C-alpha positions in Angstrom: -5.8 21.5 -35.6 -6.7 24.1 -32.6 -4.5 23.4 -29.7 -6.0 21.7 -27.0 -7.5 24.2 -23.9 -7.7 21.3 -21.3 -5.8 21.7 -18.6 -3.3 18.7 -17.9 -3.9 16.7 -15.2 -1.1 16.1 -12.6 0.6 12.9 -11.9 0.6 11.0 -9.1 3.6 12.3 -7.6 2.4 15.7 -8.2 -1.1 14.9 -6.9 0.1 13.0 -3.4 3.6 14.1 -2.4 4.0 17.9 -3.6 3.6 19.3 -0.3 1.4 20.3 2.2 -1.0 18.8 4.5 -1.9 16.3 2.0 1.8 15.7 1.1 2.6 15.0 4.8 0.2 12.7 5.3 0.6 10.4 2.3 4.7 10.5 3.0 3.7 9.3 6.7 3.2 5.7 5.2 7.2 6.2 4.1 7.9 7.2 7.7 5.9 4.4 9.4 8.1 1.9 7.0 11.2 3.7 8.4 10.2 3.9 12.0 8.9 0.0 11.8 12.3 -1.1 10.3 14.2 0.5 13.0 11.8 -0.5 15.9 12.5 -4.2 14.5 16.0 -3.7 14.3 15.4 -4.8 10.4 18.0 -4.3 7.9 16.9 -6.6 5.4 19.2 -7.9 2.5 16.7 -9.0 0.1 13.4 -7.2 -0.5 10.3 -7.6 -2.8 7.8 -4.6 -3.4 4.0 -5.0 -4.3 3.0 -1.6 -5.8 6.3 -0.2 -6.1 5.4 2.7 -8.4 9.0 4.6 -9.1 10.4 2.9 -6.3 10.1 6.1 -3.5 10.2 3.2 -0.9 13.9 2.1 -1.2 14.8 5.7 0.0 13.3 4.8 3.6 15.2 1.2 3.5 17.9 1.4 6.5 20.3 0.3 3.2 19.8 -0.3 -0.5 19.2 -3.9 -0.5 21.6 -6.6 -2.3 18.5 -8.0 -4.1 15.0 -5.9 -4.9 12.0 -7.0 -7.1 9.5 -4.4 -7.5 6.3 -5.2 -9.2 3.3 -2.3 -10.1 0.8 -1.9 -12.7 2.9 0.6 -14.5 0.2 3.4 -14.5 1.2 6.8 -15.5 4.6 5.5 -16.6 5.7 4.2 -12.7 8.1 1.7 -14.1 9.8 4.0 -16.2 10.0 6.3 -13.4 11.5 4.0 -11.4 14.3 2.8 -13.7 15.2 6.6 -14.2 14.8 6.9 -10.4 17.5 4.0 -9.6 19.8 4.1 -13.0 22.9 4.0 -10.7 21.1 0.6 -9.1 20.8 -1.6 -12.0 20.5 -4.5 -9.4 17.0 -2.8 -8.4 14.7 -4.8 -10.5 11.2 -3.4 -11.5 8.4 -5.6 -13.5 4.9 -5.1 -14.6 2.6 -6.7 -12.5 -1.6 -7.1 -13.4 -2.1 -10.6 -11.6 -0.5 -12.7 -8.7 0.5 -15.4 -11.3 2.9 -12.6 -13.2 5.1 -12.4 -10.7 7.5 -15.7 -11.4 9.5 -15.1 -8.7 10.6 -19.2 -8.9 11.1 -19.9 -5.7 12.9 -17.1 -4.8 12.7 -15.8 -0.9 12.6 -12.6 0.7 13.7 -11.2 4.0 11.1 -8.2 3.7 8.4 -8.1 1.3 6.2 -4.5 1.3 2.8 -3.5 0.1 2.3 0.3 0.8 -1.5 1.6 0.1 -1.6 -1.0 -2.8 -3.9 -3.7 -1.0 -7.0 -1.8 -1.2 -6.5 -1.3 -5.0 -6.8 -5.4 -5.6 -10.0 -6.5 -6.2 -11.2 -8.8 -3.2 -11.6 -12.1 -5.6 -7.7 -11.7 -6.5 -6.1 -10.6 -3.0 -6.0 -14.8 -1.9 -3.6 -15.2 -4.7 -1.2 -12.4 -4.0 -1.3 -13.1 -0.4 -0.2 -16.8 -1.3 2.5 -15.8 -3.1 3.9 -13.7 -0.6 3.6 -16.4 1.8 5.4 -18.6 0.0 7.9 -16.0 -0.8 9.0 -15.3 2.6 11.9 -16.4 4.3 11.8 -18.3 8.0 11.3 -15.1 10.0 10.8 -12.9 7.4 8.3 -9.6 7.6 5.3 -8.4 5.5 4.8 -5.0 6.0 1.2 -3.3 4.8 0.0 0.0 4.7 -3.5 1.0 3.7 -5.9 4.0 3.8 -8.5 4.1 6.6 -12.0 4.4 4.8 -14.4 3.9 7.6 -15.8 5.5 10.5 -15.2 9.3 11.3 -11.7 9.6 9.2 -13.5 8.4 6.2 -16.2 10.7 6.6 -14.0 13.7 6.9 -11.9 12.9 4.3 -14.7 12.4 1.8 -15.9 15.6 2.4 -13.1 17.4 1.9 -12.2 15.7 -1.2 -15.8 16.4 -2.7 -15.4 20.0 -1.7 -12.0 20.7 -2.3 -10.3 18.2 -4.4 -12.6 16.2 -6.3 -14.0 13.2 -5.0 -12.8 10.2 -7.1 -15.2 7.7 -5.5 -19.0 8.1 -5.9 -21.1 7.4 -2.6 -24.9 7.3 -2.5 -25.8 9.4 0.6 -26.8 5.7 1.9 -23.6 4.2 0.9 -21.7 7.0 2.8 -23.6 6.5 5.9 -22.7 2.9 6.2 -18.9 3.1 5.4 -19.1 6.0 8.4 -20.2 3.7 10.4 -17.8 0.5 9.2 -20.8 -1.2 7.6 -18.8 -1.7 4.2 -21.0 -4.9 3.2 -23.4 -2.8 2.4 -20.9 -0.2 -0.1 -20.2 -1.2 -3.4 -16.5 -2.5 -3.4 -14.3 -0.7 -5.8 -10.8 0.7 -5.6 -10.9 2.7 -1.9 -14.5 2.6 -1.9 -15.9 0.0 0.4 -12.5 -0.9 1.8 -12.2 -1.9 5.4 -8.8 -2.2 7.0 -10.4 -4.6 9.6 -11.5 -7.2 6.8 -8.1 -6.7 5.0 -6.5 -7.9 8.8 -9.1 -10.7 9.1 -7.7 -11.8 5.4 -4.0 -11.3 6.3 -4.6 -13.8 10.0 -5.4 -16.5 7.0 -2.0 -16.5 5.5 0.3 -14.7 8.4 0.6 -14.0 11.6 -0.5 -10.3 12.4 2.0 -8.7 14.8 0.5 -5.2 15.2 -1.8 -2.9 13.5 -0.8 0.7 14.2 -2.6 4.1 13.1 -0.6 6.0 10.8 0.9 8.8 11.3 -0.7 9.1 14.9 0.8 5.7 16.2 -0.5 6.7 19.9 -4.1 6.9 18.8 -5.9 3.7 17.4 -6.3 3.1 14.0 -10.0 3.8 13.7 -8.9 7.6 14.4 -6.0 7.5 12.2 -6.1 8.4 8.3 -3.7 4.8 7.5 -3.0 1.9 9.4 0.3 0.0 9.3 0.2 -3.8 9.6 3.1 -6.0 10.6 3.3 -9.6 9.3 5.2 -12.8 10.0 5.2 -16.1 8.4 2.8 -18.8 10.4 4.7 -21.5 12.4 4.8 -24.5 10.5 3.0 -27.3 12.3 5.7 -30.0 13.7 
């Protein structure tokens, strides 16, 4: 059998974190996590993460939590990589999850829930059950930290052009859809993964389940989210009516 001449595709970590400008931009989500926990003076003892991949985010927590559960779809051997990365910390648990009803938390509550660059991948019809599960799993006074990419406006336009020119765009936009996304009119763009995603729409959805404390740009927090590559959102459980 002839040896394949196809060039192996780089794995997720090689694509996103190998270095250069792209690596720094993708690492910014973890710097935001670290800075936000410091700003809020949070040292969570129990943590749940949605979309944990190989558990990299744990490195940016102020301490190794006594209880940690990471959920991931398990693409590209993510859960095996997580187990290897944290082999010395067997109390960190990593589980496969493709739907919210697979989380099976049995009423367990957490100080912190994280979803970094994950919610944009969840189909809109499946997002509600995930957010309901998060809301039910947060302790009173707990925190839900979310980071998502900015896929609207001039930043989206610049990113898309650069991807097509230098990386290879994995989301196909028609000229019409490209214009609508640049204008922020994503309701006129077919929704798929990053395509047609709007952090503004997500914030509205989050407000149905949580109190949204803030939404800041990543990595340039001094600029509005609209002019950033990503957005970091801080949420808390809604106060129960007396």
